[in-house]
C-alpha positions, 0 to 999 in steps of 0.5 A: 173136577178137583173132587174125587170119591175114593171110598164111600163118603171119602173125597180127595180134593186136588189142590195142585201140589198137595191133596186134602180130603173131605169126609162126608156125613151129618157133618163134614170133616176136612183133612188138611187145608193146603197152602196159604195161597187163596187158590187152596181155600177156593178149591176146597170151598168149590169142592164142598159146594160140589157135594151140595153142601156149604162151607159152614157144614165143615165142623171139624178140620184135622191137620196132619202136620204143620208144614205150610202145604198142609196147614197153610189154609187153616186160619182162613178156613176156620174163619170161613167155617167156624170149625174146630181144629185138631192136631198133634201137640208138637204140630199145634205149637207151630201153627199157634206160633209158639214154636218155629218148624223143625228143619228137614233133611233128605232121605237117601238118594241123589234125587232126594238130596236135589229136591230138598236143597232146591224146593224145601224152605227152611223154617220158620214156616210162613203160615198164618197162625191159627187156634187149635182147639183139640190136641190129639195123640196116637190112638185117639178117636175123632167121633165123626164119619163113623170114627177116625182114628189118629195114628202117630206117624213121626219121621217126616214131621215129629208130630205127624198124624195119619188117619184111619177111617174105619168104615168102607173097608178101611181107608188110610190117609197117610199124610206125608208118611208115604208118597205115591208120586213116582212110586210108593215110597218115603217122602224125599225130605224128612226130619228123621228118615229112620223114624219115618221108615219105622212109622211105615212099618207101623202103618202096614199093621193096620187093615185098609183097602184104600190108601191116600196120600198128601202127595200122589195118587191114591191106591184104591184096591189092595192097599194094605197088601202093597204096604205089607209087601213093601214095609211089612207088618209089625210083630203084633200083626194087623191092628183091629181098631177098637173104640173101647177105652180109646181116648177122645181128643183133649179140648184147649 
C-alpha cells in the first residue's frame, strides 16, 4: 500500500524515489506530482481511489518546486483532474516553459559530490510544460484543508516552497529543504547550500508536530524539537500562523 496517513487528513503517497501528499477535505489537495513517468500518475490515482475518492475530487495541485521529480506529472494530472496549479513565480516560469531550470551543486561532503555528479541531470529539465494558474509567495494562505500556509524556503531551488498545514497539531511539508533518508539533513544538491541552511533555520521557527519530506520517511512525533535541536529557531521564536492580513494567491 502506497498511501499512509501521517496526520488526520494528511496522507503520504510513496512514488518510489519521491513522495507526494494528499490533503483530504471537502475537496482534495495534492502536493507534488512525481516524475513524468506514468507510474507516478498511476500511483497517485490509485491512492485517491484508496480513499474512496475520484481524481476529479482533486481541485488544487500545489507544487513545491520545478525539479522533474516534483513537477513532472503536473501536466498529466491537470488533464485528468481539471485542478488548478499553485507554485512560486520562479518555479512556475520553468514549468510553463518560459525559463529553463537552474543548475545544482553539491552540498559539502564527498558523498554529496558523488551523488550530484552521478545522478542529478543538468537543466533544462525534461518535463511536459503545464499551465500554472496561481503564483504564491511567502506567507500566502491556500484556503483548503483548514488552511495551508506557503513558506518560501530557497536554497535547493530558488522558488521552493514548504507548506505548513495548520490543523492536526501542525504538519510541515518541507519539500526538498530537508531530507530524512539516512538522517535529517540538507539535500545532497542545492542551488545555494548556504541559503538552504538559512531556510532550515527559518522552518525551525514554526510549530509542528509532524514533518514530512520530498525524500525520506516522515517524523511523526516531536518534529519541531528535532528541527530546533539541529538548526535552531530564528530570533523571532515560534511563528504562530495567523490568517489575518495574509495574502491569498494571485490568479493568472
